[in-house]
N, CA, C and O atoms as a GROMACS GRO file, in nm:
protein
  480
    1MET      N    1 -14.760  11.594   6.648
    1MET     CA    2 -14.759  11.546   6.578
    1MET      C    3 -14.587  11.384   6.572
    1MET      O    4 -14.572  11.263   6.554
    2TYR      N    5 -14.515  11.501   6.601
    2TYR     CA    6 -14.389  11.382   6.638
    2TYR      C    7 -14.281  11.545   6.706
    2TYR      O    8 -14.267  11.665   6.681
    3ASN      N    9 -14.223  11.427   6.811
    3ASN     CA   10 -14.121  11.488   6.946
    3ASN      C   11 -13.991  11.531   6.792
    3ASN      O   12 -13.922  11.441   6.746
    4TYR      N   13 -13.982  11.683   6.733
    4TYR     CA   14 -13.891  11.700   6.730
    4TYR      C   15 -13.746  11.700   6.754
    4TYR      O   16 -13.650  11.703   6.676
    5LYS      N   17 -13.755  11.696   6.901
    5LYS     CA   18 -13.637  11.684   6.927
    5LYS      C   19 -13.518  11.491   6.923
    5LYS      O   20 -13.400  11.473   6.951
    6GLU      N   21 -13.630  11.387   6.875
    6GLU     CA   22 -13.635  11.351   6.822
    6GLU      C   23 -13.616  11.291   6.670
    6GLU      O   24 -13.576  11.180   6.633
    7LEU      N   25 -13.648  11.372   6.618
    7LEU     CA   26 -13.579  11.376   6.463
    7LEU      C   27 -13.391  11.408   6.418
    7LEU      O   28 -13.310  11.498   6.435
    8ILE      N   29 -13.394  11.316   6.374
    8ILE     CA   30 -13.220  11.320   6.359
    8ILE      C   31 -13.174  11.428   6.227
    8ILE      O   32 -13.057  11.447   6.195
    9VAL      N   33 -13.290  11.493   6.162
    9VAL     CA   34 -13.330  11.574   6.134
    9VAL      C   35 -13.266  11.726   6.171
    9VAL      O   36 -13.188  11.808   6.124
   10TRP      N   37 -13.353  11.706   6.286
   10TRP     CA   38 -13.300  11.831   6.388
   10TRP      C   39 -13.215  11.781   6.472
   10TRP      O   40 -13.169  11.886   6.516
   11GLN      N   41 -13.172  11.718   6.514
   11GLN     CA   42 -13.062  11.707   6.574
   11GLN      C   43 -12.932  11.736   6.479
   11GLN      O   44 -12.831  11.720   6.548
   12LYS      N   45 -12.900  11.772   6.351
   12LYS     CA   46 -12.819  11.728   6.273
   12LYS      C   47 -12.802  11.922   6.225
   12LYS      O   48 -12.707  11.997   6.200
   13SER      N   49 -12.964  11.939   6.234
   13SER     CA   50 -12.979  12.131   6.192
   13SER      C   51 -12.928  12.148   6.320
   13SER      O   52 -12.812  12.186   6.308
   14MET      N   53 -12.974  12.134   6.495
   14MET     CA   54 -12.954  12.197   6.534
   14MET      C   55 -12.726  12.217   6.558
   14MET      O   56 -12.670  12.277   6.650
   15ASN      N   57 -12.675  12.160   6.469
   15ASN     CA   58 -12.548  12.141   6.541
   15ASN      C   59 -12.416  12.222   6.487
   15ASN      O   60 -12.307  12.254   6.534
   16LEU      N   61 -12.514  12.242   6.309
   16LEU     CA   62 -12.508  12.346   6.224
   16LEU      C   63 -12.524  12.456   6.222
   16LEU      O   64 -12.493  12.531   6.129
   17VAL      N   65 -12.593  12.494   6.363
   17VAL     CA   66 -12.615  12.615   6.429
   17VAL      C   67 -12.490  12.629   6.495
   17VAL      O   68 -12.423  12.732   6.492
   18GLU      N   69 -12.465  12.542   6.545
   18GLU     CA   70 -12.307  12.595   6.623
   18GLU      C   71 -12.208  12.599   6.566
   18GLU      O   72 -12.106  12.632   6.628
   19LEU      N   73 -12.203  12.572   6.457
   19LEU     CA   74 -12.123  12.530   6.298
   19LEU      C   75 -12.141  12.658   6.261
   19LEU      O   76 -12.049  12.722   6.311
   20VAL      N   77 -12.211  12.729   6.200
   20VAL     CA   78 -12.261  12.868   6.155
   20VAL      C   79 -12.197  12.940   6.338
   20VAL      O   80 -12.083  12.926   6.384
   21TYR      N   81 -12.267  12.983   6.378
   21TYR     CA   82 -12.199  13.051   6.515
   21TYR      C   83 -12.038  13.067   6.565
   21TYR      O   84 -11.976  13.147   6.634
   22LYS      N   85 -12.020  12.995   6.520
   22LYS     CA   86 -11.877  12.937   6.613
   22LYS      C   87 -11.829  13.002   6.406
   22LYS      O   88 -11.836  13.125   6.406
   23ALA      N   89 -11.800  12.962   6.299
   23ALA     CA   90 -11.778  12.977   6.210
   23ALA      C   91 -11.789  13.150   6.167
   23ALA      O   92 -11.718  13.205   6.083
   24THR      N   93 -11.898  13.216   6.249
   24THR     CA   94 -11.887  13.336   6.220
   24THR      C   95 -11.826  13.466   6.342
   24THR      O   96 -11.806  13.587   6.343
   25ALA      N   97 -11.819  13.374   6.412
   25ALA     CA   98 -11.743  13.544   6.548
   25ALA      C   99 -11.628  13.578   6.509
   25ALA      O  100 -11.581  13.624   6.613
   26ASN      N  101 -11.558  13.588   6.440
   26ASN     CA  102 -11.420  13.652   6.393
   26ASN      C  103 -11.474  13.728   6.223
   26ASN      O  104 -11.409  13.734   6.118
   27PHE      N  105 -11.594  13.770   6.247
   27PHE     CA  106 -11.650  13.820   6.130
   27PHE      C  107 -11.635  13.950   6.126
   27PHE      O  108 -11.685  14.009   6.222
   28PRO      N  109 -11.558  14.047   6.007
   28PRO     CA  110 -11.554  14.157   6.091
   28PRO      C  111 -11.716  14.227   6.110
   28PRO      O  112 -11.818  14.223   6.041
   29SER      N  113 -11.672  14.300   6.256
   29SER     CA  114 -11.760  14.326   6.312
   29SER      C  115 -11.852  14.438   6.280
   29SER      O  116 -11.955  14.448   6.346
   30GLU      N  117 -11.813  14.562   6.144
   30GLU     CA  118 -11.906  14.570   6.040
   30GLU      C  119 -12.017  14.553   6.014
   30GLU      O  120 -12.119  14.622   6.011
   31GLU      N  121 -11.959  14.340   5.973
   31GLU     CA  122 -12.090  14.322   5.877
   31GLU      C  123 -12.204  14.215   6.032
   31GLU      O  124 -12.254  14.103   6.015
   32LYS      N  125 -12.216  14.322   6.197
   32LYS     CA  126 -12.217  14.214   6.263
   32LYS      C  127 -12.403  14.245   6.232
   32LYS      O  128 -12.481  14.150   6.226
   33PHE      N  129 -12.425  14.316   6.224
   33PHE     CA  130 -12.554  14.323   6.176
   33PHE      C  131 -12.614  14.323   6.043
   33PHE      O  132 -12.736  14.336   6.030
   34GLY      N  133 -12.496  14.304   5.896
   34GLY     CA  134 -12.549  14.259   5.824
   34GLY      C  135 -12.584  14.132   5.778
   34GLY      O  136 -12.693  14.076   5.780
   35LEU      N  137 -12.424  14.079   5.713
   35LEU     CA  138 -12.366  13.898   5.716
   35LEU      C  139 -12.382  13.823   5.764
   35LEU      O  140 -12.398  13.706   5.730
   36THR      N  141 -12.382  13.887   5.886
   36THR     CA  142 -12.342  13.798   6.055
   36THR      C  143 -12.431  13.775   6.044
   36THR      O  144 -12.451  13.656   6.019
   37SER      N  145 -12.580  13.888   6.054
   37SER     CA  146 -12.706  13.790   6.142
   37SER      C  147 -12.776  13.712   6.024
   37SER      O  148 -12.845  13.610   6.022
   38GLN      N  149 -12.736  13.792   5.932
   38GLN     CA  150 -12.838  13.717   5.817
   38GLN      C  151 -12.844  13.580   5.793
   38GLN      O  152 -12.947  13.515   5.773
   39ILE      N  153 -12.649  13.514   5.799
   39ILE     CA  154 -12.604  13.381   5.852
   39ILE      C  155 -12.662  13.317   5.934
   39ILE      O  156 -12.703  13.204   5.906
   40ARG      N  157 -12.682  13.376   6.063
   40ARG     CA  158 -12.734  13.372   6.145
   40ARG      C  159 -12.900  13.288   6.220
   40ARG      O  160 -12.936  13.194   6.291
   41ARG      N  161 -12.972  13.436   6.118
   41ARG     CA  162 -13.128  13.390   6.108
   41ARG      C  163 -13.120  13.240   6.057
   41ARG      O  164 -13.131  13.152   6.143
   42SER      N  165 -13.094  13.190   5.874
   42SER     CA  166 -13.060  13.192   5.813
   42SER      C  167 -13.045  13.037   5.858
   42SER      O  168 -13.128  12.947   5.844
   43ALA      N  169 -12.911  13.031   5.918
   43ALA     CA  170 -12.890  12.895   5.982
   43ALA      C  171 -12.996  12.881   6.152
   43ALA      O  172 -12.989  12.778   6.221
   44VAL      N  173 -13.076  12.988   6.189
   44VAL     CA  174 -13.136  12.920   6.335
   44VAL      C  175 -13.314  12.914   6.236
   44VAL      O  176 -13.416  12.893   6.300
   45SER      N  177 -13.317  12.936   6.081
   45SER     CA  178 -13.426  12.894   6.118
   45SER      C  179 -13.472  12.761   6.057
   45SER      O  180 -13.583  12.709   6.058
   46ILE      N  181 -13.317  12.705   5.987
   46ILE     CA  182 -13.342  12.570   5.944
   46ILE      C  183 -13.441  12.505   6.059
   46ILE      O  184 -13.562  12.485   6.061
   47PRO      N  185 -13.308  12.476   6.179
   47PRO     CA  186 -13.428  12.344   6.248
   47PRO      C  187 -13.584  12.397   6.359
   47PRO      O  188 -13.665  12.340   6.432
   48SER      N  189 -13.555  12.529   6.313
   48SER     CA  190 -13.681  12.582   6.359
   48SER      C  191 -13.780  12.576   6.254
   48SER      O  192 -13.830  12.686   6.277
   49ASN      N  193 -13.846  12.532   6.155
   49ASN     CA  194 -13.887  12.541   6.086
   49ASN      C  195 -13.931  12.337   6.100
   49ASN      O  196 -14.015  12.249   6.115
   50ILE      N  197 -13.820  12.367   6.083
   50ILE     CA  198 -13.846  12.152   6.176
   50ILE      C  199 -13.943  12.138   6.280
   50ILE      O  200 -14.045  12.069   6.269
   51ALA      N  201 -13.901  12.218   6.403
   51ALA     CA  202 -13.945  12.153   6.443
   51ALA      C  203 -14.056  12.196   6.462
   51ALA      O  204 -14.132  12.127   6.529
   52GLU      N  205 -14.113  12.353   6.397
   52GLU     CA  206 -14.270  12.416   6.387
   52GLU      C  207 -14.354  12.296   6.331
   52GLU      O  208 -14.447  12.245   6.393
   53GLY      N  209 -14.300  12.246   6.178
   53GLY     CA  210 -14.377  12.182   6.120
   53GLY      C  211 -14.411  12.037   6.213
   53GLY      O  212 -14.518  11.977   6.222
   54SER      N  213 -14.299  12.010   6.266
   54SER     CA  214 -14.346  11.875   6.332
   54SER      C  215 -14.479  11.872   6.467
   54SER      O  216 -14.491  11.780   6.548
   55GLY      N  217 -14.510  11.916   6.465
   55GLY     CA  218 -14.566  12.026   6.579
   55GLY      C  219 -14.690  12.054   6.549
   55GLY      O  220 -14.772  12.111   6.621
   56ARG      N  221 -14.712  11.993   6.388
   56ARG     CA  222 -14.885  12.050   6.365
   56ARG      C  223 -14.924  11.961   6.296
   56ARG      O  224 -14.843  11.933   6.208
   57ASN      N  225 -15.044  11.883   6.294
   57ASN     CA  226 -15.155  11.840   6.294
   57ASN      C  227 -15.151  11.821   6.171
   57ASN      O  228 -15.272  11.797   6.175
   58SER      N  229 -15.117  11.803   6.019
   58SER     CA  230 -15.041  11.683   5.892
   58SER      C  231 -14.998  11.692   5.875
   58SER      O  232 -14.905  11.773   5.881
   59ASN      N  233 -15.043  11.561   5.806
   59ASN     CA  234 -14.869  11.569   5.670
   59ASN      C  235 -14.795  11.739   5.588
   59ASN      O  236 -14.691  11.803   5.570
   60ASN      N  237 -14.963  11.735   5.560
   60ASN     CA  238 -14.915  11.782   5.490
   60ASN      C  239 -14.845  11.966   5.493
   60ASN      O  240 -14.788  12.020   5.399
   61SER      N  241 -14.874  12.028   5.634
   61SER     CA  242 -14.843  12.129   5.710
   61SER      C  243 -14.680  12.041   5.780
   61SER      O  244 -14.588  12.122   5.767
   62PHE      N  245 -14.642  11.942   5.828
   62PHE     CA  246 -14.519  11.865   5.796
   62PHE      C  247 -14.374  11.977   5.698
   62PHE      O  248 -14.288  12.062   5.720
   63ARG      N  249 -14.450  11.877   5.561
   63ARG     CA  250 -14.405  11.927   5.419
   63ARG      C  251 -14.384  12.022   5.327
   63ARG      O  252 -14.323  12.011   5.220
   64HIS      N  253 -14.461  12.156   5.397
   64HIS     CA  254 -14.491  12.295   5.398
   64HIS      C  255 -14.350  12.318   5.469
   64HIS      O  256 -14.259  12.363   5.400
   65PHE      N  257 -14.324  12.282   5.629
   65PHE     CA  258 -14.218  12.370   5.743
   65PHE      C  259 -14.100  12.327   5.650
   65PHE      O  260 -14.016  12.415   5.632
   66LEU      N  261 -14.074  12.187   5.576
   66LEU     CA  262 -13.948  12.142   5.570
   66LEU      C  263 -13.943  12.224   5.418
   66LEU      O  264 -13.846  12.273   5.360
   67GLU      N  265 -14.017  12.222   5.398
   67GLU     CA  266 -13.964  12.254   5.253
   67GLU      C  267 -13.941  12.441   5.257
   67GLU      O  268 -13.892  12.512   5.170
   68ILE      N  269 -13.991  12.474   5.376
   68ILE     CA  270 -13.922  12.611   5.456
   68ILE      C  271 -13.734  12.620   5.497
   68ILE      O  272 -13.651  12.711   5.493
   69SER      N  273 -13.731  12.487   5.533
   69SER     CA  274 -13.665  12.439   5.627
   69SER      C  275 -13.575  12.466   5.483
   69SER      O  276 -13.503  12.566   5.481
   70ASN      N  277 -13.578  12.385   5.372
   70ASN     CA  278 -13.468  12.361   5.240
   70ASN      C  279 -13.412  12.531   5.211
   70ASN      O  280 -13.302  12.586   5.211
   71GLY      N  281 -13.510  12.561   5.195
   71GLY     CA  282 -13.554  12.755   5.124
   71GLY      C  283 -13.394  12.786   5.250
   71GLY      O  284 -13.289  12.820   5.197
   72SER      N  285 -13.398  12.775   5.355
   72SER     CA  286 -13.291  12.847   5.439
   72SER      C  287 -13.222  12.787   5.410
   72SER      O  288 -13.135  12.871   5.388
   73ILE      N  289 -13.164  12.667   5.379
   73ILE     CA  290 -13.018  12.640   5.369
   73ILE      C  291 -12.975  12.661   5.252
   73ILE      O  292 -12.853  12.650   5.240
   74ASN      N  293 -13.071  12.705   5.102
   74ASN     CA  294 -13.013  12.741   5.027
   74ASN      C  295 -12.961  12.894   5.026
   74ASN      O  296 -12.858  12.935   4.974
   75GLU      N  297 -13.058  12.968   5.097
   75GLU     CA  298 -13.012  13.056   5.187
   75GLU      C  299 -12.834  13.135   5.231
   75GLU      O  300 -12.748  13.221   5.212
   76LEU      N  301 -12.887  13.003   5.310
   76LEU     CA  302 -12.777  12.929   5.379
   76LEU      C  303 -12.611  12.914   5.342
   76LEU      O  304 -12.512  12.945   5.408
   77LYS      N  305 -12.623  12.862   5.227
   77LYS     CA  306 -12.529  12.829   5.176
   77LYS      C  307 -12.462  12.924   5.114
   77LYS      O  308 -12.341  12.926   5.132
   78THR      N  309 -12.548  13.072   4.987
   78THR     CA  310 -12.562  13.167   4.879
   78THR      C  311 -12.491  13.273   5.036
   78THR      O  312 -12.387  13.338   5.030
   79GLN      N  313 -12.569  13.262   5.142
   79GLN     CA  314 -12.482  13.346   5.257
   79GLN      C  315 -12.289  13.337   5.283
   79GLN      O  316 -12.195  13.416   5.290
   80LEU      N  317 -12.310  13.206   5.289
   80LEU     CA  318 -12.160  13.204   5.318
   80LEU      C  319 -12.071  13.268   5.249
   80LEU      O  320 -12.003  13.369   5.262
   81GLU      N  321 -12.106  13.096   5.091
   81GLU     CA  322 -12.008  13.094   4.982
   81GLU      C  323 -11.998  13.296   4.961
   81GLU      O  324 -11.886  13.332   4.925
   82ILE      N  325 -12.085  13.392   4.976
   82ILE     CA  326 -12.023  13.550   4.971
   82ILE      C  327 -11.956  13.535   5.078
   82ILE      O  328 -11.957  13.655   5.108
   83SER      N  329 -11.905  13.492   5.152
   83SER     CA  330 -11.876  13.491   5.317
   83SER      C  331 -11.636  13.403   5.334
   83SER      O  332 -11.528  13.411   5.393
   84GLU      N  333 -11.717  13.335   5.221
   84GLU     CA  334 -11.583  13.352   5.131
   84GLU      C  335 -11.508  13.411   5.045
   84GLU      O  336 -11.405  13.477   5.035
   85ARG      N  337 -11.593  13.365   4.986
   85ARG     CA  338 -11.570  13.495   4.822
   85ARG      C  339 -11.482  13.676   4.881
   85ARG      O  340 -11.388  13.724   4.818
   86LEU      N  341 -11.548  13.749   5.021
   86LEU     CA  342 -11.554  13.852   5.034
   86LEU      C  343 -11.444  13.843   5.168
   86LEU      O  344 -11.441  13.948   5.232
   87ASP      N  345 -11.331  13.705   5.232
   87ASP     CA  346 -11.291  13.674   5.272
   87ASP      C  347 -11.325  13.661   5.405
   87ASP      O  348 -11.232  13.694   5.478
   88PHE      N  349 -11.394  13.636   5.446
   88PHE     CA  350 -11.457  13.643   5.640
   88PHE      C  351 -11.444  13.456   5.693
   88PHE      O  352 -11.435  13.382   5.791
   89ILE      N  353 -11.456  13.460   5.493
   89ILE     CA  354 -11.435  13.332   5.630
   89ILE      C  355 -11.386  13.204   5.538
   89ILE      O  356 -11.475  13.145   5.477
   90SER      N  357 -11.194  13.139   5.521
   90SER     CA  358 -11.118  13.056   5.485
   90SER      C  359 -11.202  12.889   5.357
   90SER      O  360 -11.308  12.868   5.416
   91GLY      N  361 -11.201  12.852   5.314
   91GLY     CA  362 -11.276  12.725   5.196
   91GLY      C  363 -11.232  12.644   5.334
   91GLY      O  364 -11.331  12.615   5.401
   92GLN      N  365 -11.144  12.615   5.376
   92GLN     CA  366 -11.107  12.484   5.533
   92GLN      C  367 -11.207  12.534   5.652
   92GLN      O  368 -11.173  12.498   5.764
   93LYS      N  369 -11.295  12.592   5.644
   93LYS     CA  370 -11.383  12.638   5.747
   93LYS      C  371 -11.525  12.622   5.730
   93LYS      O  372 -11.612  12.599   5.813
   94LEU      N  373 -11.531  12.643   5.579
   94LEU     CA  374 -11.641  12.654   5.515
   94LEU      C  375 -11.634  12.555   5.488
   94LEU      O  376 -11.731  12.511   5.550
   95GLN      N  377 -11.582  12.453   5.428
   95GLN     CA  378 -11.636  12.323   5.410
   95GLN      C  379 -11.685  12.198   5.492
   95GLN      O  380 -11.708  12.077   5.491
   96PRO      N  381 -11.684  12.271   5.536
   96PRO     CA  382 -11.728  12.099   5.734
   96PRO      C  383 -11.902  12.123   5.719
   96PRO      O  384 -11.995  12.043   5.718
   97ILE      N  385 -11.895  12.335   5.705
   97ILE     CA  386 -12.090  12.356   5.676
   97ILE      C  387 -12.179  12.344   5.616
   97ILE      O  388 -12.300  12.350   5.634
   98LEU      N  389 -12.065  12.311   5.479
   98LEU     CA  390 -12.135  12.308   5.355
   98LEU      C  391 -12.173  12.187   5.327
   98LEU      O  392 -12.269  12.171   5.251
   99ASN      N  393 -12.079  12.034   5.403
   99ASN     CA  394 -12.108  11.965   5.383
   99ASN      C  395 -12.240  11.918   5.475
   99ASN      O  396 -12.332  11.854   5.425
  100LEU      N  397 -12.239  11.952   5.600
  100LEU     CA  398 -12.337  11.941   5.685
  100LEU      C  399 -12.494  12.040   5.594
  100LEU      O  400 -12.605  11.988   5.582
  101CYS      N  401 -12.468  12.144   5.558
  101CYS     CA  402 -12.605  12.157   5.519
  101CYS      C  403 -12.625  12.074   5.441
  101CYS      O  404 -12.740  12.032   5.435
  102ALA      N  405 -12.513  12.010   5.341
  102ALA     CA  406 -12.559  11.878   5.214
  102ALA      C  407 -12.640  11.747   5.313
  102ALA      O  408 -12.751  11.703   5.280
  103GLU      N  409 -12.594  11.716   5.388
  103GLU     CA  410 -12.674  11.622   5.443
  103GLU      C  411 -12.779  11.697   5.512
  103GLU      O  412 -12.889  11.663   5.470
  104VAL      N  413 -12.786  11.783   5.598
  104VAL     CA  414 -12.878  11.806   5.585
  104VAL      C  415 -13.074  11.814   5.520
  104VAL      O  416 -13.185  11.782   5.564
  105GLN      N  417 -13.004  11.892   5.366
  105GLN     CA  418 -13.080  11.929   5.308
  105GLN      C  419 -13.094  11.718   5.209
  105GLN      O  420 -13.131  11.704   5.093
  106LYS      N  421 -13.075  11.666   5.249
  106LYS     CA  422 -13.090  11.562   5.146
  106LYS      C  423 -13.228  11.441   5.240
  106LYS      O  424 -13.313  11.366   5.194
  107MET      N  425 -13.176  11.488   5.427
  107MET     CA  426 -13.303  11.399   5.469
  107MET      C  427 -13.418  11.535   5.474
  107MET      O  428 -13.534  11.511   5.505
  108THR      N  429 -13.396  11.608   5.458
  108THR     CA  430 -13.512  11.758   5.424
  108THR      C  431 -13.638  11.650   5.303
  108THR      O  432 -13.748  11.611   5.343
  109TYR      N  433 -13.590  11.625   5.179
  109TYR     CA  434 -13.567  11.594   5.089
  109TYR      C  435 -13.615  11.501   5.089
  109TYR      O  436 -13.707  11.497   5.008
  110THR      N  437 -13.592  11.367   5.171
  110THR     CA  438 -13.586  11.227   5.176
  110THR      C  439 -13.770  11.290   5.268
  110THR      O  440 -13.869  11.305   5.196
  111LEU      N  441 -13.778  11.309   5.382
  111LEU     CA  442 -13.940  11.353   5.501
  111LEU      C  443 -13.997  11.405   5.360
  111LEU      O  444 -14.119  11.410   5.372
  112ILE      N  445 -13.959  11.444   5.236
  112ILE     CA  446 -14.068  11.575   5.157
  112ILE      C  447 -14.146  11.461   5.102
  112ILE      O  448 -14.260  11.420   5.124
  113LYS      N  449 -14.075  11.432   5.045
  113LYS     CA  450 -14.078  11.279   4.930
  113LYS      C  451 -14.201  11.202   5.006
  113LYS      O  452 -14.315  11.186   4.962
  114LYS      N  453 -14.143  11.155   5.140
  114LYS     CA  454 -14.222  11.087   5.191
  114LYS      C  455 -14.328  11.076   5.244
  114LYS      O  456 -14.400  10.977   5.251
  115TYR      N  457 -14.354  11.270   5.321
  115TYR     CA  458 -14.451  11.376   5.311
  115TYR      C  459 -14.572  11.397   5.168
  115TYR      O  460 -14.682  11.452   5.171
  116THR      N  461 -14.502  11.334   5.058
  116THR     CA  462 -14.578  11.384   4.973
  116THR      C  463 -14.670  11.258   4.940
  116THR      O  464 -14.792  11.245   4.924
  117LYS      N  465 -14.545  11.159   4.938
  117LYS     CA  466 -14.676  11.044   4.936
  117LYS      C  467 -14.752  10.974   4.975
  117LYS      O  468 -14.784  10.861   4.937
  118THR      N  469 -14.802  11.063   5.092
  118THR     CA  470 -14.914  10.989   5.219
  118THR      C  471 -15.016  11.105   5.217
  118THR      O  472 -15.007  11.219   5.171
  119GLU      N  473 -15.122  11.038   5.287
  119GLU     CA  474 -15.207  11.180   5.339
  119GLU      C  475 -15.226  11.160   5.438
  119GLU      O  476 -15.212  11.048   5.488
  120ASP      N  477 -15.289  11.332   5.540
  120ASP     CA  478 -15.253  11.271   5.631
  120ASP      C  479 -15.382  11.237   5.725
  120ASP      O  480 -15.367  11.172   5.829
   0.00000   0.00000   0.00000
């Protein structure tokens, strides 16, 4: 349906994954299989679902995967806020990540609206 690599929302979500991996690199080692892993999986899920949805044969399917991406963004934001509360990440490191989350989420919402109005 679409070349996902050309989608700006996919490109920005890939940048988000990079930021998340760098920000979690120094999390406590006992969180390697806990919060660190969960945060990284949530981040990776965002561009992965955009890519998967873009390869589907219908606008409804694409919209569905965009909705899943949105859920992953909310999951990621929650986990990052937990990390801040536990002093694993500073507000200074967290804010650019949350800003990019908001930007990606606005883009996915816009696409969801677009594909809600159109039919296959």
